[in-house]
Backbone bond lengths (Angstrom), bond angles and torsions (degrees), N, CA, C in turn:
res aa  C-N    CA-C-N  psi(-1)  N-CA   C-N-CA  omega(-1)  CA-C   N-CA-C  phi
1 M - - - 1.475 - - 1.498 111.63 -
2 I 1.386 115.47 -44.61 1.426 124.01 -175.81 1.591 103.61 -57.08
3 K 1.352 116.98 -49.69 1.493 120.62 -177.12 1.411 106.94 -59.53
4 K 1.396 125.07 -42.32 1.440 127.49 -179.33 1.508 110.55 -54.44
5 Y 1.375 113.23 -49.34 1.500 115.59 179.63 1.480 114.07 -63.29
6 K 1.291 115.52 -34.07 1.351 123.37 -176.22 1.579 106.49 -69.75
7 R 1.236 117.72 -39.48 1.433 119.30 178.44 1.581 112.38 -68.79
8 L 1.259 112.66 -37.83 1.543 118.06 178.58 1.579 107.10 -67.95
9 F 1.280 117.17 -40.46 1.496 120.22 177.76 1.511 108.75 -64.09
10 H 1.320 118.15 -44.77 1.502 118.69 179.67 1.487 111.00 -63.62
11 R 1.319 117.18 -35.22 1.566 118.68 173.76 1.374 112.97 -58.12
12 E 1.322 114.64 -58.10 1.471 123.01 -178.19 1.540 111.61 -58.36
13 E 1.291 117.56 -33.07 1.418 118.76 171.30 1.475 118.93 -64.03
14 E 1.482 115.92 -39.08 1.354 124.83 173.53 1.515 112.74 -61.37
15 E 1.388 115.95 -49.10 1.419 122.06 179.05 1.435 110.53 -59.78
16 S 1.385 118.07 -42.28 1.510 117.04 178.14 1.385 116.13 -64.04
17 H 1.344 119.55 -25.23 1.542 123.78 170.63 1.465 112.26 -73.79
18 F 1.334 116.34 -33.98 1.443 117.82 -175.05 1.521 115.26 -76.11
19 W 1.369 116.66 -43.69 1.407 118.66 -179.50 1.453 119.03 -64.94
20 P 1.323 121.05 -45.96 1.521 113.92 167.66 1.528 120.10 -53.88
21 S 1.323 116.68 -33.10 1.416 120.91 -177.90 1.529 109.21 -71.19
22 F 1.340 117.74 -38.68 1.467 123.26 172.76 1.558 114.62 -62.79
23 T 1.327 112.16 -37.64 1.471 114.96 179.41 1.515 112.25 -73.18
24 D 1.429 112.84 -33.30 1.436 112.77 177.78 1.618 108.56 -70.13
25 L 1.257 115.60 -31.53 1.482 113.39 -179.69 1.583 108.91 -69.51
26 L 1.273 120.98 -42.33 1.445 124.15 176.14 1.525 109.29 -57.19
27 T 1.389 116.98 -40.36 1.460 119.68 -173.44 1.589 108.63 -69.41
28 A 1.225 115.77 -36.85 1.440 128.03 -179.90 1.585 107.05 -65.44
29 I 1.369 119.62 -50.55 1.363 122.09 176.82 1.495 112.15 -60.36
30 L 1.342 119.96 -41.91 1.504 121.75 -179.58 1.527 109.29 -67.69
31 L 1.318 118.20 -33.81 1.510 121.93 178.11 1.513 105.51 -67.46
32 C 1.228 121.97 -41.43 1.454 121.53 172.50 1.498 118.98 -58.42
33 F 1.258 109.00 -45.78 1.538 114.02 175.10 1.603 112.96 -59.58
34 V 1.260 110.84 -43.87 1.514 120.95 176.29 1.510 108.94 -58.90
35 L 1.221 118.26 -52.61 1.444 123.07 -178.98 1.467 110.49 -56.23
36 I 1.443 116.78 -51.21 1.496 121.73 -179.76 1.546 107.89 -57.06
37 F 1.343 120.01 -44.58 1.446 125.33 -175.40 1.579 109.84 -61.18
38 I 1.382 110.38 -46.55 1.507 114.20 176.60 1.558 114.22 -59.47
39 I 1.326 116.29 -43.52 1.458 125.58 178.38 1.524 106.06 -57.30
40 M 1.278 119.72 -49.29 1.572 125.05 -177.12 1.427 110.64 -64.30
41 M 1.345 114.21 -41.01 1.499 117.69 -178.98 1.691 107.62 -71.17
42 V 1.224 122.02 -35.78 1.390 122.68 170.69 1.417 118.64 -59.12
43 I 1.396 113.63 -46.65 1.486 122.54 175.31 1.462 113.11 -63.07
44 K 1.444 119.10 -38.64 1.395 120.12 176.94 1.469 117.76 -70.59
45 S 1.382 112.89 -32.85 1.530 121.87 173.56 1.447 111.87 -62.53
46 F 1.461 117.20 -39.07 1.403 117.33 178.78 1.505 109.81 -70.20
47 Q 1.293 118.51 -38.73 1.526 122.44 -179.65 1.616 106.51 -59.37
48 I 1.337 116.44 -48.24 1.480 120.84 -173.72 1.563 107.90 -65.24
49 E 1.325 115.54 -42.15 1.411 114.09 179.97 1.456 111.61 -64.93
50 E 1.322 123.89 -36.68 1.383 130.14 173.77 1.449 113.33 -56.57
51 M 1.375 116.11 -46.43 1.334 119.60 175.33 1.497 119.27 -69.69
52 K 1.337 113.49 -33.53 1.491 119.13 169.96 1.559 110.26 -57.26
53 R 1.410 118.22 -50.99 1.355 119.06 176.38 1.473 116.74 -52.65
54 T 1.352 112.85 -46.75 1.506 119.15 175.97 1.538 114.72 -61.32
55 I 1.286 115.00 -40.30 1.502 118.82 174.47 1.480 110.67 -62.02
56 D 1.291 122.85 -47.03 1.384 127.62 -178.19 1.528 111.06 -61.96
57 Q 1.509 114.60 -37.41 1.394 116.21 169.13 1.507 116.15 -62.88
58 I 1.274 116.67 -37.94 1.544 120.58 -178.64 1.487 109.76 -66.47
59 M 1.459 111.81 -45.28 1.439 119.10 178.72 1.531 106.60 -51.44
60 G 1.272 120.57 -51.61 1.386 121.21 177.85 1.427 117.90 -56.75
61 V 1.339 116.57 -39.32 1.480 124.94 168.84 1.565 113.73 -51.90
62 R 1.324 114.23 -44.35 1.441 119.97 179.41 1.472 108.73 -64.00
63 V 1.284 120.67 -46.14 1.535 122.26 -177.94 1.608 106.37 -57.65
64 D 1.418 112.41 -54.37 1.452 118.54 -177.80 1.506 112.36 -53.39
65 L 1.336 112.24 -44.62 1.441 120.68 -175.72 1.597 111.91 -63.40
66 I 1.292 116.83 -45.62 1.455 124.71 178.52 1.578 105.96 -61.94
67 H 1.372 115.81 -42.88 1.430 117.71 -179.35 1.417 111.40 -58.41
68 D 1.361 118.16 -49.69 1.461 124.95 178.91 1.463 113.41 -59.91
69 L 1.354 118.71 -39.17 1.401 122.67 172.60 1.640 114.22 -59.62
70 N 1.185 110.78 -42.06 1.450 119.52 176.16 1.475 110.18 -62.50
71 E 1.324 119.36 -44.48 1.433 121.59 -174.27 1.509 106.27 -68.73
72 E 1.340 118.32 -34.16 1.552 120.96 -174.32 1.497 107.54 -76.02
73 F 1.334 123.23 -33.53 1.528 119.52 -163.13 1.523 107.12 -121.84
74 T 1.340 125.55 -21.35 1.444 117.79 -175.24 1.547 116.47 -51.40
75 D 1.417 116.55 -43.72 1.342 117.79 177.03 1.554 119.54 -94.32
76 S 1.360 105.76 17.16 1.535 107.31 -173.27 1.518 108.01 -83.35
77 S 1.376 111.17 159.73 1.525 119.97 178.34 1.470 108.56 -79.69
78 L 1.274 125.40 -0.25 1.375 122.96 -175.87 1.604 118.55 -77.50
79 N 1.444 108.82 -7.23 1.514 116.28 179.18 1.577 111.63 60.60
80 I 1.266 118.71 54.02 1.379 121.52 -173.61 1.607 105.14 -115.86
81 Q 1.411 111.31 133.57 1.375 123.91 174.49 1.428 117.04 -89.27
82 I 1.296 124.86 135.33 1.444 129.53 178.04 1.516 112.86 -114.17
83 D 1.437 115.40 125.83 1.352 117.54 174.23 1.463 109.13 -86.02
84 E 1.399 112.96 118.59 1.510 121.26 -171.46 1.537 109.83 -66.24
85 Q 1.404 118.44 -22.43 1.417 116.27 -176.41 1.538 110.47 -88.66
86 T 1.339 121.81 -39.52 1.453 121.29 -173.58 1.542 109.11 -103.99
87 G 1.327 117.82 -23.15 1.436 119.78 -172.27 1.390 115.14 82.46
88 A 1.357 120.65 13.02 1.509 126.14 176.32 1.523 106.25 -68.44
89 L 1.408 113.62 138.32 1.340 117.34 172.95 1.598 112.78 -109.52
90 I 1.326 111.97 126.12 1.440 118.99 -156.82 1.599 104.40 -120.21
91 F 1.298 118.86 133.31 1.455 125.46 176.13 1.505 112.31 -141.97
92 N 1.232 120.69 137.73 1.467 124.10 -178.88 1.507 109.01 -63.62
93 T 1.417 114.39 140.46 1.354 120.21 -175.87 1.576 115.47 -72.19
94 D 1.419 112.84 -9.84 1.446 114.52 173.83 1.601 113.22 -61.79
95 I 1.376 111.08 -23.32 1.441 112.49 173.67 1.525 116.38 -64.25
96 L 1.437 116.08 -30.37 1.306 122.55 -168.02 1.559 108.62 -105.54
97 F 1.322 121.24 -46.73 1.399 126.19 -165.91 1.651 111.43 -125.26
98 E 1.311 114.77 155.88 1.349 118.79 163.64 1.491 113.32 -79.28
99 F 1.293 113.27 159.00 1.447 118.43 -176.66 1.607 114.22 -56.03
100 D 1.399 111.89 127.04 1.428 114.85 -175.50 1.475 117.01 70.19
101 A 1.256 121.86 22.25 1.471 129.28 -172.64 1.462 109.23 -127.95
102 A 1.331 115.38 149.71 1.519 119.91 174.01 1.582 113.89 -123.37
103 V 1.337 114.64 15.77 1.329 125.68 170.58 1.496 116.89 -92.05
104 L 1.336 122.46 122.97 1.561 126.92 -170.69 1.506 105.75 -60.77
105 K 1.316 116.31 135.00 1.473 121.38 173.24 1.684 105.56 -73.18
106 P 1.311 113.93 156.60 1.419 113.82 173.54 1.524 118.36 -54.23
107 E 1.324 119.23 -35.90 1.423 127.20 178.86 1.592 110.14 -65.56
108 A 1.384 110.57 -29.53 1.466 117.77 -178.03 1.555 112.76 -57.79
109 F 1.304 112.98 -38.06 1.537 111.91 -178.69 1.526 112.05 -70.93
110 T 1.283 123.38 -30.57 1.420 125.19 173.74 1.536 110.28 -65.98
111 F 1.333 114.52 -40.13 1.394 117.52 177.29 1.561 113.31 -63.03
112 L 1.348 115.29 -49.67 1.495 120.57 -176.49 1.583 109.60 -70.85
113 D 1.261 121.10 -29.45 1.509 127.35 170.79 1.453 109.49 -56.69
114 E 1.330 116.14 -41.93 1.465 116.84 172.69 1.398 125.93 -80.16
115 F 1.329 110.78 -38.60 1.449 121.70 -178.07 1.525 114.80 -69.92
116 V 1.304 109.25 -52.36 1.561 115.60 -168.90 1.477 112.45 -63.26
117 P 1.327 120.45 -45.11 1.628 116.67 178.31 1.526 110.19 -66.77
118 A 1.332 117.56 -32.42 1.536 112.15 178.22 1.529 110.46 -71.26
119 Y 1.352 118.18 -35.38 1.434 121.43 177.85 1.525 111.61 -60.59
120 L 1.306 113.18 -55.34 1.368 118.29 -179.33 1.451 119.77 -64.87
121 D 1.462 114.30 -27.45 1.428 117.47 171.36 1.423 116.93 -58.24
122 V 1.440 113.01 -32.39 1.485 120.09 -178.36 1.560 105.13 -78.26
123 L 1.235 120.72 -41.03 1.464 126.72 -166.97 1.580 107.40 -80.14
124 L 1.300 117.89 -41.24 1.408 119.87 -174.70 1.516 121.65 -110.46
125 E 1.323 113.28 -10.65 1.520 114.19 -174.91 1.485 108.43 -115.63
126 R 1.264 125.36 9.98 1.415 122.63 -174.85 1.501 112.47 -118.76
127 G 1.394 112.87 22.20 1.427 115.45 -176.83 1.572 123.60 86.41
128 Y 1.487 106.53 4.56 1.504 115.82 -178.54 1.624 113.09 -93.75
129 E 1.342 114.06 -12.67 1.473 113.88 -173.88 1.394 116.99 -53.82
130 D 1.287 122.49 -46.12 1.420 126.61 176.99 1.500 120.38 -55.27
131 Y 1.402 115.37 -21.19 1.382 124.15 -176.23 1.591 108.28 -94.97
132 I 1.220 116.62 -18.68 1.500 119.67 -168.18 1.570 106.34 -91.31
133 S 1.340 112.57 125.82 1.471 121.25 176.98 1.463 113.96 -86.88
134 E 1.315 114.48 -41.65 1.497 117.76 -175.03 1.630 106.33 -148.23
135 I 1.299 111.53 149.10 1.460 123.97 169.51 1.664 101.48 -107.82
136 I 1.139 115.00 128.22 1.675 114.37 -176.26 1.483 108.91 -127.05
137 I 1.341 111.73 126.80 1.506 121.39 171.59 1.555 104.82 -98.06
138 E 1.326 115.29 119.54 1.514 115.90 -172.02 1.507 104.36 -125.41
139 G 1.476 113.79 125.36 1.478 117.29 179.24 1.683 105.99 -100.31
140 H 1.278 117.07 143.26 1.416 125.22 179.61 1.621 104.88 -132.25
141 A 1.385 109.69 141.65 1.460 120.81 177.17 1.455 110.21 -115.46
142 D 1.344 114.24 176.73 1.449 124.15 174.61 1.546 113.94 -93.55
143 Q 1.223 120.73 -173.16 1.460 122.22 -178.18 1.525 113.29 -95.97
144 I 1.388 116.58 10.38 1.451 113.50 177.28 1.502 101.21 -85.40
145 G 1.332 109.09 124.99 1.561 115.59 173.47 1.517 104.33 104.19
146 S 1.385 119.37 179.15 1.373 126.58 -167.71 1.637 105.18 -87.70
147 Y 1.215 112.74 164.01 1.589 121.17 175.16 1.476 108.71 -53.95
148 L 1.290 117.06 -55.14 1.543 119.06 -176.67 1.441 110.01 -66.07
149 Y 1.333 125.75 -40.71 1.410 121.41 -176.61 1.608 108.84 -63.85
150 N 1.394 117.14 -42.44 1.395 120.39 179.04 1.478 112.75 -71.64
151 L 1.362 121.11 -26.69 1.469 124.24 175.69 1.559 106.01 -61.87
152 E 1.406 116.68 -56.00 1.445 116.44 -179.73 1.554 114.52 -60.85
153 L 1.401 116.92 -37.91 1.515 118.24 174.88 1.398 115.26 -55.31
154 S 1.434 113.95 -50.15 1.401 120.74 -176.24 1.597 115.36 -65.45
155 Q 1.366 108.50 -35.34 1.514 116.47 173.49 1.473 112.65 -65.49
156 Q 1.368 118.74 -43.88 1.290 121.74 -177.87 1.575 112.64 -68.73
157 R 1.304 117.95 -33.22 1.477 122.77 172.66 1.488 113.55 -61.03
158 A 1.271 113.54 -49.22 1.492 119.78 -179.91 1.637 107.99 -65.63
159 F 1.271 113.40 -37.98 1.505 112.79 177.77 1.553 112.19 -67.41
160 S 1.278 116.29 -37.91 1.469 119.56 176.66 1.417 116.16 -60.96
161 V 1.307 117.10 -31.74 1.521 126.86 173.60 1.503 110.32 -60.13
162 A 1.410 104.89 -59.21 1.493 118.10 -178.54 1.589 115.08 -58.41
163 E 1.436 111.99 -40.47 1.267 115.80 179.96 1.578 115.71 -61.16
164 Y 1.406 113.73 -40.84 1.458 119.29 -179.28 1.505 110.96 -66.74
165 I 1.400 118.23 -41.54 1.463 126.91 -174.94 1.638 104.69 -64.75
166 L 1.225 119.34 -32.80 1.457 120.95 -178.02 1.561 111.12 -100.26
167 S 1.268 119.71 11.62 1.537 123.11 -179.00 1.551 111.86 -92.83
168 E 1.307 116.63 163.80 1.311 122.08 172.41 1.533 117.91 -62.07
169 D 1.336 112.93 -18.99 1.455 113.44 -176.81 1.573 108.99 -87.89
170 F 1.412 121.58 -9.78 1.388 117.90 175.52 1.623 108.52 -72.27
171 P 1.386 112.31 134.03 1.519 115.71 -172.84 1.431 114.34 -73.76
172 Y 1.377 119.05 -12.94 1.474 116.33 -176.19 1.490 106.62 -114.25
173 Q 1.249 122.45 73.71 1.434 127.07 -175.47 1.417 115.79 -75.30
174 H 1.437 118.18 -17.22 1.358 118.98 176.58 1.444 121.64 -67.50
175 I 1.472 109.68 -14.27 1.495 113.07 -179.41 1.490 109.09 -97.09
176 Q 1.351 121.74 -7.41 1.327 125.28 -167.92 1.693 110.95 -65.08
177 E 1.365 114.03 -32.28 1.441 118.00 179.66 1.507 109.06 -65.61
178 H 1.328 115.29 -35.79 1.511 117.89 -175.96 1.640 105.50 -72.39
179 V 1.330 113.77 -38.05 1.532 115.63 -173.43 1.604 103.19 -68.89
180 E 1.322 119.51 -45.08 1.487 118.42 -176.87 1.457 114.10 -51.99
181 E 1.294 117.38 -38.01 1.451 123.66 -175.04 1.518 111.56 -61.22
182 K 1.433 114.22 -30.60 1.434 114.63 -169.58 1.498 109.98 -126.17
183 L 1.205 123.90 5.01 1.448 125.09 -171.08 1.495 115.55 -84.28
184 T 1.359 116.25 130.10 1.521 122.69 172.65 1.419 109.41 -129.77
185 V 1.449 116.88 141.05 1.369 120.63 -173.79 1.631 106.09 -121.00
186 N 1.392 114.18 131.52 1.398 115.76 -174.84 1.557 111.23 -137.64
187 G 1.242 114.09 148.12 1.592 119.94 169.15 1.449 109.74 -117.37
188 R 1.375 111.49 133.37 1.500 116.67 -175.43 1.674 111.91 -115.92
189 S 1.371 114.60 14.52 1.445 116.47 177.48 1.559 107.69 53.10
190 Y 1.343 114.28 -134.04 1.532 116.37 -177.29 1.492 109.32 -114.51
191 T 1.347 117.68 29.89 1.522 119.49 -168.67 1.556 109.47 -78.69
192 E 1.312 116.28 -19.90 1.459 122.52 -177.58 1.541 111.89 -122.83
193 G 1.333 114.32 62.79 1.511 118.78 -175.83 1.562 105.98 -67.49
194 R 1.382 114.09 163.83 1.402 122.51 173.46 1.586 109.57 -124.05
195 T 1.375 110.02 163.71 1.423 113.50 -165.43 1.686 99.83 -121.47
196 D 1.458 107.78 162.30 1.542 109.79 177.55 1.505 111.96 -85.53
197 E 1.255 112.79 -165.66 1.505 119.48 -178.62 1.598 111.65 -60.03
198 E 1.318 114.74 -32.82 1.446 116.97 177.99 1.499 117.24 -83.39
199 G 1.346 114.32 -2.03 1.446 114.84 177.44 1.611 114.94 91.97
200 N 1.451 112.52 9.09 1.430 115.46 -178.45 1.553 104.70 -99.56
201 Y 1.352 115.79 153.35 1.518 125.28 175.29 1.440 108.03 -51.71
202 S 1.330 119.08 136.34 1.528 122.96 -179.14 1.592 105.08 -130.98
203 N 1.344 111.72 115.63 1.494 117.62 171.97 1.544 109.90 -54.91
204 Q 1.253 111.65 -53.02 1.528 117.86 -172.57 1.606 110.86 -59.79
205 A 1.291 117.94 -44.22 1.447 121.55 177.18 1.410 108.79 -65.95
206 S 1.371 122.82 -38.43 1.376 121.02 -174.63 1.554 114.84 -73.31
207 R 1.380 118.83 -20.73 1.422 123.56 174.68 1.574 102.95 -79.93
208 R 1.420 114.76 111.38 1.429 115.53 179.91 1.564 106.55 -169.11
209 V 1.347 108.91 161.66 1.416 115.78 173.28 1.615 107.12 -115.12
210 E 1.265 118.64 140.94 1.455 122.79 178.91 1.564 109.35 -122.85
211 F 1.467 111.68 137.22 1.342 119.06 172.30 1.494 104.24 -99.75
212 K 1.393 117.24 125.63 1.519 119.38 179.50 1.431 108.48 -131.34
213 F 1.302 111.27 159.74 1.561 121.67 173.25 1.529 111.42 -122.09
214 R 1.262 114.97 152.97 1.452 122.66 177.23 1.440 108.12 -125.43
215 L 1.353 120.17 119.21 1.512 121.01 171.53 1.411 111.71 -80.21
216 K 1.374 114.36 168.97 1.489 120.60 -175.20 1.591 104.58 -82.56
217 D 1.222 124.32 11.80 1.440 122.84 -178.02 1.503 110.88 -69.11
218 E 1.296 114.82 -27.37 1.610 116.57 -177.38 1.541 107.32 -69.71
219 E 1.335 115.73 -37.70 1.391 117.95 179.52 1.485 114.13 -66.74
220 I 1.342 115.81 -39.20 1.600 121.27 173.97 1.456 108.39 -64.28
221 L 1.301 115.59 -42.61 1.539 110.98 179.68 1.501 115.45 -68.92
222 E 1.290 116.38 -27.00 1.551 121.19 174.75 1.538 105.78 -62.69
223 R 1.315 112.38 -49.66 1.527 117.53 -179.35 1.482 112.22 -61.17
224 T 1.255 121.15 -38.87 1.475 125.81 173.38 1.467 109.76 -60.24
225 R 1.322 119.63 -48.86 1.481 123.20 177.94 1.588 109.25 -53.98
226 E 1.321 111.81 -48.02 1.460 118.96 -179.40 1.555 111.24 -55.14
227 L 1.366 115.09 -46.43 1.482 121.09 -178.70 1.627 109.01 -63.90
228 L 1.310 109.99 -41.14 1.554 108.59 -179.11 1.451 112.40 -73.65
229 G 1.458 118.22 -23.15 1.379 117.77 178.07 1.521 111.84 -77.11
230 E 1.352 115.92 -26.32 1.449 121.50 173.43 1.553 117.35 -56.64
């Protein structure tokens, strides 16, 4: 009987030595995971802060770029509107095309020969080029006709402008290589109509071509979202 109790006591003693050791091991593993998690969070916070600084810098570039475009075109005889929020340059398609047509008028070439070099001088020659992801030529139509008809018309008009800028007839061919690297051409049909001074929809104002730029901030914001999602 005494030997039996001794065996039971000995077994309990062995188990009492085993469980604290196992608990210590689990604690050590948990601490390792916590440490790794903290390190990862610190690294991610540094990455996000760096991206925030970059975004702030790019936002400053946007403000400066819009300011320079205003200085270049506000008092210009070209009759160009500037969107103060996006920096898009807007002009009525009557300058370029006959009604319901996508072939450039003779006077359109003179207009583009004056406008395009001045526009690209601001975007590409004043230290902004590294920040610009895209230069966009965007055609817009009015609500006369179907959506698909106006989609094709607006696309063709934007393409006609791009085609001339990249053609051998354009007198400033030295800038074509820079344009090709960043150029995108879009047609928007009548989805983004414009209004007159009284706030009523205007067919004439809606028929237009816009020159727009896109900075690399969207790519950085997307990467920031990915980091936050991780």
